[in-house]
N, C-alpha and C positions, 0 to 999 in steps of 0.2 A: 391720404398717403401718410401724413404725419402720425395719425392714430395707429396705423399699421406698423410703422417704424418704431413707435413708442412701445407697442405691445410686444413686438419682436425683441426689442432691447430688454424689456422687463423680464421676459421669459428666459433670455440668455443669462441674465444676472442671477435669477433664481436657480437656474440649472447649474451654473458654476458654483453657487453656494452649496448645493447639495453634493456635488462631486468633491468639493474641498473637504466636506465633513465625512465622506464615506471612508470606511476603514479599508485600506488596501493591503493585500497579502504581499509579502516580500517576493521579489523575483528570484526564482530558484534556477540554478544552473542545471542543465539537462544532460543526462548520460544514458546511453543504451548499453546494456550488457547482453551478450549472446552466449548461451551455454548449451552444451550437449550433455546427454545423460551419462552417468557412471553406473555400472552394474556390480562392481566389486563391493563386498561387505565392508562396512566402516562402523566402528563402535559408537562414534558420535551420532551417526545417522540412525543406528539401531535404537538409540535412546529417545529419538524423536517420536512421540506418540500423541495422537489426538486425545484430548481429555474426555473422560467418560462421566456421565451423570450417574449418581448413586440415588436410587429410588428412596424417597422418604427423607432425604437429607438435603433440604434446600440451603443454598449459600445465602447468608444474610450479610450483605455489604452495602451500606448506605453511603459510602464515601467514594462514589465513582470518580469525581473530580473531572478536570479538563483532560480528555484523552487525545485531543487533537488541537494543535496550536501552530503559531507561525514558525516555531523552531523545529518542528517535526519535518521529516522528509517523506514525500510521496513515493510509493513504489508501485508501479503498474506491472502486474504479472501478465505476460502475453504468452498463453499456452498454445504452441503450435503442434501439440501432440494429440493423440487419440486417447489419452489417459486422464483420469481424474487425479489432480495433483494437489497434495496438501502443502501449505505454505507455513514456514516457521521463521520467526524473527527472534534472534537470541534464544533459540530453543523453545519459544512460546508459539503455540499453534495460532495462526491468524486466519484460517479459512481454507476452503478447497476451491480450486479453479476447475471448471468443467472442460472437457476436450474442446479445443479450438475456440477458447473463450478468453476474455480478459477480466482481471479483477484488480481493484486498487486497494492497497493497504498502506500502512504507514510504519515508519521506524522512528524510535525515540531520538532525542538530541544526542549527539556524540557519534561514536562508530558502532555499527551493528553487523551481525553475521546473518545472512539469509541462506536458507535451505529450502528446496522444493523436493517432495518425495511422492512417488507414485507407488502405492502398495498393491500387490496382486493377491488373488485368493489363495495361492499356494504359500504365502508368506514371504516370497521374494519381493524385491523392490528395485526401482531405478531412482537415482537422485541427481539433483543439480545443485552445485554449490560446494563449499561455502563461497559466498560472495560478500565482500565488505561494502557497506554503505556509510556515508558520512552526512552530517547535517548540512543543509543548504543546497541539496541536489534534489531533482526529481528524476528518479530512475525508471527506466523501462527495461524490464528483464524478460528477454525472449527465450523461452524454453523450446529448444529444437528437439525433434524426435531422435 
């Protein structure tokens, strides 16, 4: 019995030592944003375009750096529509969310402007936003049809 108690105590002390040294992510405040689409033309939204690759001209950038850290904000895009929706943070393309799917992206420290844009084959589009985000939050942005 003493041997088992000693073994249990030793394992608890070792376990506490590992958790004390583990790096913990700061607790973020949570906020849910619910948006409905807008179909009227907007010059800012017109300018939002996915980047295109130019054949034969590879980008050489060896300084990627830390693109995600404790001061960034998580943004969960929850697409409740039947459309493929492009996500933009501060005018920069961050990916496409499939119909009825979720995607996690991030926003840099400070305040940011989010847009979501569904482009159709005739050139028209629907968009959601702009929505402002701030450092220290985990946002869940629900895109309604």
